[in-house]
C-alpha positions as CSV (number, residue, x, y, z in Angstrom):
1,M,-47.2,57.9,37.8
2,S,-48.1,54.3,38.7
3,E,-50.6,54.5,41.5
4,H,-51.0,50.7,42.2
5,A,-48.2,49.1,40.3
6,S,-45.0,49.9,42.1
7,P,-41.8,49.1,40.2
8,L,-40.5,47.6,43.5
9,A,-43.4,45.2,43.9
10,V,-43.0,41.4,44.1
11,L,-44.7,40.0,41.0
12,G,-47.3,37.3,40.8
13,D,-50.1,38.5,43.0
14,V,-53.5,39.6,41.6
15,D,-52.6,43.2,41.2
16,A,-48.8,42.9,40.4
17,G,-47.9,41.9,36.9
18,G,-47.0,43.4,33.6
19,Q,-47.5,47.0,34.5
20,N,-45.0,46.7,37.3
21,V,-42.4,45.3,34.9
22,H,-43.2,47.9,32.3
23,V,-42.9,50.9,34.6
24,A,-39.7,49.6,36.2
25,A,-37.9,48.7,32.9
26,L,-39.0,51.9,31.1
27,A,-37.9,54.1,34.0
28,M,-34.4,52.4,34.0
29,A,-34.1,52.5,30.3
30,L,-35.0,56.2,30.2
31,A,-32.4,56.9,32.9
32,K,-29.8,55.2,30.8
33,L,-30.6,57.7,28.0
34,G,-29.7,60.5,30.5
35,H,-33.1,61.4,31.8
36,E,-34.1,61.8,35.4
37,V,-37.1,59.7,36.4
38,V,-39.2,59.8,39.5
39,V,-41.9,57.1,39.8
40,H,-44.8,58.1,42.1
41,T,-46.7,55.2,43.5
42,R,-49.0,54.8,46.5
43,R,-47.5,54.0,49.9
44,D,-48.9,50.6,50.9
45,S,-46.8,50.0,54.0
46,A,-45.9,52.2,56.9
47,D,-42.4,50.7,56.8
48,L,-41.6,52.0,53.4
49,P,-39.1,54.9,53.2
50,D,-40.3,58.1,51.6
51,T,-38.1,57.5,48.6
52,V,-36.0,54.7,47.2
53,A,-33.1,55.0,44.8
54,M,-34.1,52.2,42.4
55,A,-31.2,52.7,39.9
56,P,-28.9,55.5,38.9
57,G,-31.3,58.3,37.7
58,V,-34.5,56.5,39.0
59,V,-36.2,57.3,42.3
60,V,-39.4,55.7,43.5
61,D,-41.5,58.1,45.6
62,H,-44.1,56.6,48.0
63,V,-47.1,58.9,48.2
64,A,-49.4,58.8,51.2
65,A,-52.9,58.3,49.8
66,G,-55.3,56.2,52.0
67,P,-54.2,53.7,54.6
68,A,-50.6,52.6,54.4
69,R,-51.4,49.0,53.7
70,P,-52.1,46.9,50.7
71,L,-55.6,47.5,49.1
72,P,-57.3,45.8,46.2
73,K,-56.7,47.9,43.1
74,D,-60.4,48.5,42.6
75,E,-60.6,50.1,46.1
76,L,-58.0,52.8,45.4
77,V,-60.2,55.2,43.4
78,D,-61.5,57.0,46.5
79,H,-57.9,57.9,47.4
80,M,-56.9,59.4,44.1
81,P,-58.0,63.0,45.0
82,C,-55.6,62.8,48.0
83,F,-52.9,61.3,45.8
84,G,-53.4,64.2,43.3
85,A,-53.4,66.9,46.1
86,E,-50.1,65.5,47.5
87,L,-48.6,65.6,44.0
88,G,-49.7,69.2,43.6
89,R,-47.9,70.2,46.8
90,R,-44.7,68.4,45.6
91,W,-44.8,69.8,42.1
92,A,-45.8,73.4,42.9
93,D,-42.2,74.6,43.4
94,A,-40.4,72.1,41.2
95,P,-42.7,70.8,38.4
96,P,-41.5,68.0,36.2
97,D,-40.9,68.5,32.5
98,V,-43.6,65.9,31.6
99,V,-45.9,63.6,33.6
100,H,-46.5,60.1,32.2
101,A,-49.5,58.4,33.9
102,H,-49.8,54.6,33.8
103,F,-53.3,53.3,34.2
104,W,-56.5,55.3,34.4
105,M,-56.4,56.0,38.2
106,S,-52.9,57.5,37.8
107,G,-54.3,59.8,35.1
108,M,-57.3,60.6,37.3
109,A,-55.0,61.8,40.1
110,S,-52.4,63.7,38.0
111,L,-54.3,65.3,35.1
112,P,-56.0,68.0,37.2
113,V,-52.6,68.9,38.7
114,C,-50.9,69.0,35.3
115,R,-53.7,71.3,34.0
116,T,-53.3,73.7,37.0
117,L,-49.5,73.9,36.7
118,G,-49.3,73.7,32.9
119,I,-47.3,70.4,32.9
120,P,-47.5,68.4,29.6
121,F,-49.5,65.2,30.3
122,V,-49.0,61.7,28.7
123,Q,-51.4,58.8,29.4
124,T,-50.8,55.1,29.0
125,F,-53.9,53.0,29.9
126,H,-52.4,49.5,30.0
127,A,-56.0,48.2,30.0
128,L,-59.3,49.8,29.0
129,G,-62.4,49.5,31.0
130,T,-64.6,49.2,27.9
131,V,-62.7,46.1,26.9
132,K,-62.8,44.6,30.4
133,R,-66.5,45.2,30.6
134,R,-67.1,43.6,27.2
135,H,-65.3,40.4,28.2
136,Q,-66.2,40.1,31.9
137,G,-69.7,41.6,31.9
138,A,-71.2,41.4,35.4
139,A,-68.0,39.9,36.8
140,D,-66.2,43.2,36.1
141,T,-65.3,44.7,39.5
142,S,-64.0,48.0,38.2
143,P,-65.2,51.2,39.9
144,P,-68.4,52.6,38.3
145,Q,-66.7,55.8,37.2
146,R,-63.9,54.1,35.3
147,L,-65.4,54.4,31.8
148,E,-66.2,58.0,32.2
149,V,-62.8,58.9,33.6
150,E,-61.0,56.9,30.8
151,A,-63.1,58.8,28.2
152,T,-62.1,62.1,29.7
153,L,-58.4,61.1,29.8
154,A,-58.6,59.9,26.2
155,C,-59.8,63.3,25.0
156,A,-57.8,65.5,27.4
157,A,-54.3,63.9,27.3
158,D,-51.7,65.9,25.4
159,R,-50.4,62.5,24.1
160,I,-51.6,58.9,24.5
161,V,-49.0,56.2,24.3
162,A,-50.9,53.0,23.3
163,T,-49.2,49.7,23.7
164,C,-50.8,48.1,20.6
165,S,-52.6,48.9,17.4
166,D,-55.8,47.2,18.6
167,E,-55.9,49.7,21.5
168,V,-55.8,52.7,19.0
169,F,-59.2,51.6,17.5
170,E,-60.7,51.4,21.0
171,L,-59.4,54.8,21.9
172,K,-60.8,56.4,18.7
173,R,-64.2,55.0,19.6
174,M,-63.8,56.8,23.0
175,G,-63.1,60.1,21.2
176,A,-59.3,60.2,21.3
177,N,-57.6,62.3,18.7
178,G,-55.6,59.9,16.5
179,R,-53.0,62.5,15.8
180,R,-52.2,62.6,19.5
181,T,-52.0,58.8,19.9
182,V,-48.7,57.0,19.4
183,V,-48.1,53.2,19.5
184,V,-45.1,52.2,21.6
185,P,-45.0,48.5,22.6
186,C,-43.9,47.0,25.8
187,G,-40.4,45.6,25.9
188,V,-38.3,42.8,27.1
189,N,-35.0,42.6,29.0
190,L,-32.7,41.2,26.3
191,T,-29.9,40.7,28.8
192,R,-31.9,38.4,31.1
193,F,-34.1,36.7,28.5
194,T,-31.8,35.0,25.9
195,P,-31.9,31.7,24.0
196,D,-28.7,30.6,25.6
197,G,-28.3,29.8,29.3
198,P,-29.4,27.4,32.0
199,V,-32.4,25.2,31.4
200,A,-34.7,24.0,34.2
201,P,-34.8,20.2,34.6
202,R,-37.7,18.3,33.0
203,P,-38.7,14.7,32.8
204,P,-37.6,12.8,29.7
205,G,-40.0,11.8,27.0
206,V,-42.7,14.3,27.9
207,H,-43.6,17.5,26.1
208,R,-43.7,20.6,28.4
209,L,-46.2,23.4,28.0
210,L,-45.8,26.5,30.2
211,S,-48.2,29.2,31.3
212,V,-46.9,32.2,33.1
213,G,-48.9,35.1,34.7
214,R,-51.2,36.2,37.4
215,L,-53.8,33.6,38.5
216,V,-57.0,35.4,37.3
217,E,-59.7,33.7,35.3
218,R,-59.4,36.0,32.3
219,K,-55.8,34.8,31.7
220,G,-57.2,31.6,30.2
221,V,-55.2,29.0,32.2
222,G,-58.5,27.1,32.5
223,E,-58.7,26.8,28.7
224,V,-55.2,25.4,28.6
225,I,-56.0,22.8,31.3
226,A,-59.1,21.7,29.4
227,A,-57.1,21.4,26.2
228,L,-54.4,19.3,27.9
229,A,-57.0,16.5,28.2
230,E,-56.8,16.1,24.4
231,V,-53.0,16.5,24.1
232,P,-51.4,13.2,25.3
233,G,-47.8,13.0,26.3
234,A,-47.6,16.6,27.6
235,E,-47.4,18.3,31.0
236,L,-48.4,21.8,31.9
237,L,-46.6,24.0,34.3
238,V,-48.4,27.0,35.7
239,A,-46.2,29.7,37.1
240,G,-47.8,32.6,38.9
241,G,-49.9,33.5,42.0
242,P,-48.6,33.5,45.5
243,D,-45.6,31.5,46.8
244,R,-46.1,27.8,46.3
245,A,-46.6,27.3,50.1
246,R,-49.7,29.6,49.9
247,L,-51.3,28.3,46.8
248,A,-53.7,26.2,48.7
249,G,-55.4,29.3,50.0
250,D,-55.6,31.0,46.6
251,P,-59.2,30.8,45.2
252,E,-58.2,30.7,41.5
253,A,-55.4,28.1,42.1
254,A,-58.1,26.0,43.8
255,R,-60.5,26.4,40.9
256,L,-57.8,25.5,38.4
257,A,-56.7,22.4,40.4
258,A,-60.4,21.2,40.6
259,L,-60.7,21.8,36.8
260,A,-57.6,19.7,36.2
261,A,-59.1,16.9,38.4
262,D,-62.4,17.1,36.5
263,H,-60.6,16.8,33.1
264,G,-58.5,13.9,34.4
265,V,-55.1,15.7,34.0
266,A,-54.3,16.5,37.6
267,D,-51.2,14.3,37.4
268,R,-50.0,16.3,34.4
269,V,-50.5,19.8,35.8
270,Q,-48.1,21.4,38.2
271,F,-48.8,24.7,40.0
272,L,-45.4,26.3,40.7
273,G,-46.6,29.5,42.4
274,R,-44.6,32.6,42.1
275,V,-41.4,32.2,40.1
276,G,-38.7,34.8,40.6
277,R,-37.5,36.9,37.6
278,D,-34.0,35.4,37.9
279,D,-35.4,31.9,37.7
280,L,-37.9,32.6,34.9
281,P,-35.6,32.4,31.8
282,A,-34.4,28.9,32.7
283,L,-38.0,27.8,33.1
284,L,-39.0,29.3,29.8
285,R,-36.1,27.6,28.0
286,S,-37.3,24.2,29.4
287,A,-40.6,24.5,27.6
288,D,-41.6,23.2,24.2
289,A,-44.2,26.0,24.0
290,V,-45.5,28.8,26.1
291,V,-49.2,29.1,26.0
292,C,-50.8,32.6,26.4
293,V,-54.5,32.4,25.6
294,P,-56.2,35.2,27.7
295,W,-59.7,36.3,26.9
296,Y,-58.3,39.8,26.2
297,E,-54.8,41.3,26.7
298,P,-53.7,44.9,26.4
299,F,-50.2,43.8,25.5
300,G,-48.6,40.8,27.3
301,I,-45.0,40.8,28.3
302,V,-44.7,37.0,28.8
303,P,-44.9,36.2,25.1
304,L,-41.9,38.6,24.5
305,E,-39.9,36.9,27.2
306,A,-40.6,33.5,25.7
307,M,-39.7,34.7,22.2
308,A,-36.5,36.2,23.4
309,C,-35.6,32.8,24.9
310,G,-36.3,31.0,21.6
311,V,-39.5,29.4,22.7
312,P,-42.6,29.4,20.3
313,V,-45.8,30.9,21.6
314,V,-49.3,29.7,21.2
315,A,-51.3,33.0,21.6
316,A,-54.9,34.1,21.6
317,S,-55.4,36.5,18.7
318,V,-56.4,39.4,21.0
319,G,-55.1,42.8,21.8
320,G,-51.3,43.2,21.9
321,L,-50.7,39.5,21.2
322,I,-51.8,40.2,17.6
323,D,-48.9,42.6,17.2
324,S,-46.2,40.8,19.2
325,V,-46.7,37.2,18.2
326,V,-46.6,36.7,14.4
327,D,-48.6,33.7,13.3
328,D,-46.3,31.0,11.7
329,V,-43.3,33.2,12.3
330,T,-42.9,33.3,16.1
331,G,-45.8,31.2,17.2
332,I,-49.4,30.2,16.4
333,H,-52.5,32.3,16.8
334,V,-55.8,30.8,18.0
335,P,-59.1,32.5,18.5
336,P,-59.8,33.3,22.2
337,R,-61.7,30.7,24.1
338,D,-61.8,28.3,21.1
339,H,-61.2,24.8,22.6
340,A,-60.9,23.0,19.3
341,A,-58.5,25.5,17.8
342,L,-56.3,25.4,20.9
343,V,-56.1,21.6,20.9
344,G,-55.3,21.6,17.2
345,A,-52.5,24.2,17.6
346,L,-50.9,22.4,20.5
347,G,-51.0,19.1,18.8
348,H,-49.6,20.5,15.6
349,L,-46.8,22.3,17.4
350,L,-45.8,19.5,19.7
351,G,-45.8,17.0,16.9
352,D,-43.4,19.0,14.7
353,E,-39.9,19.6,16.2
354,A,-38.7,21.4,13.1
355,L,-41.6,23.8,13.3
356,R,-40.8,24.5,17.0
357,R,-37.2,25.3,16.1
358,R,-38.2,27.6,13.2
359,L,-40.7,29.5,15.3
360,G,-38.3,29.7,18.2
361,A,-35.6,31.2,16.0
362,G,-38.1,33.6,14.5
363,G,-39.1,34.7,18.0
364,V,-35.5,35.5,19.0
365,R,-35.0,37.7,15.9
366,R,-38.3,39.6,16.4
367,A,-37.6,40.2,20.1
368,Q,-34.1,41.4,19.6
369,T,-34.9,43.7,16.7
370,R,-38.2,45.2,17.9
371,F,-38.8,44.9,21.6
372,G,-35.6,45.7,23.5
373,W,-36.2,48.2,26.3
374,A,-33.6,50.6,24.9
375,R,-35.6,50.9,21.7
376,V,-38.9,51.3,23.6
377,A,-37.3,54.0,25.8
378,R,-36.1,55.9,22.8
379,S,-39.5,55.8,21.2
380,T,-41.1,57.0,24.5
381,A,-38.6,59.8,24.9
382,Q,-39.4,60.9,21.4
383,V,-43.0,61.3,22.4
384,Y,-41.9,63.5,25.3
385,E,-39.6,65.6,23.2
386,D,-42.2,66.2,20.5
387,L,-44.7,67.2,23.1
388,L,-42.2,69.6,24.8
389,A,-41.3,71.1,21.5
390,A,-45.0,71.9,20.8
391,A,-45.6,73.2,24.3
392,P,-44.4,76.8,23.8
393,A,-46.6,77.2,20.8
394,R,-49.5,75.8,22.7
395,R,-48.9,78.1,25.6
396,G,-48.6,81.1,23.2
397,A,-51.9,80.2,21.6
398,K,-53.6,80.1,25.0
399,A,-52.1,83.4,26.0
400,R,-53.4,85.0,22.7
401,R,-56.9,83.7,23.5
């Protein structure tokens, strides 16, 4: 279940990012282990076929729920009862062995159906409303019922697959049972993201910093631009958002461009727009450092992709980045929204080539040993298998009651 994040989506827009990558890669890796996977996502175009064979063993099912056109993620909540009702009709005669909901609205739609039909239910949140509200305050546009629904899911799910240890503490505060919560990280495509391969061209004699991700304020690109003013001899490439030809109409791109001008670094900042997945490894390899300093981050796939390419990461010490990026082993941690610390870390890293090589090599080792999708899929499948093994005993206990 991935109601807004289709595994077939083009990445880079406001509501298309890490969850899309996660769902697509996990589905394909599970299929390689011999499982049959159906990804249910909301139909956002009348031209979409009912189903798409994404890969051997993986089918994407487009569910009619609301108008068949793109809608902002926060406007989808009113269509989740319709989404759930449609799933109920599809699953009544052929229920799946297990349902894994990605994001809170997927859980909102599918949990009632799972309870009615007796289907084991697994929840991955990818982001928690409590954390978003804490960091964004009045700027948080989440639907008002999000916190209540997430608390219900945290208590009712048969298993919760959290993506980092920091999330486990948040879930416990929401009432989740720690014995039913398992940490399984996001992964990285170790075939695509490697230290060897083409390198994007870059000007000589200039250090290159790279930021990759959706163009939303909480990703911290503005903090990197502000720091660049105190890091001479470096350029910053910003990859993400709409296609380059449409960047002028993107509000966040315009805000960041104005910020660069205000800090006197407009000539050292390039906005690339959307960069295709096939082109991203070469771009990563061309960087001296990848900078990921969001205000908060449930996990973050970009640091793993950078590490797999042998590029050190300057990362905010938040959420999943605490687990994935190891300070002084694969990168450098800085406190979120700490200008002086970010300037210091960038200056230290760019001024020490031997340090960059050491951290880059450490990143490759860590990515290859811990974060390959095959390993992530095996860990996820084990959650399913443990849950299914316990299901007969749980049903027997209910019958006795």
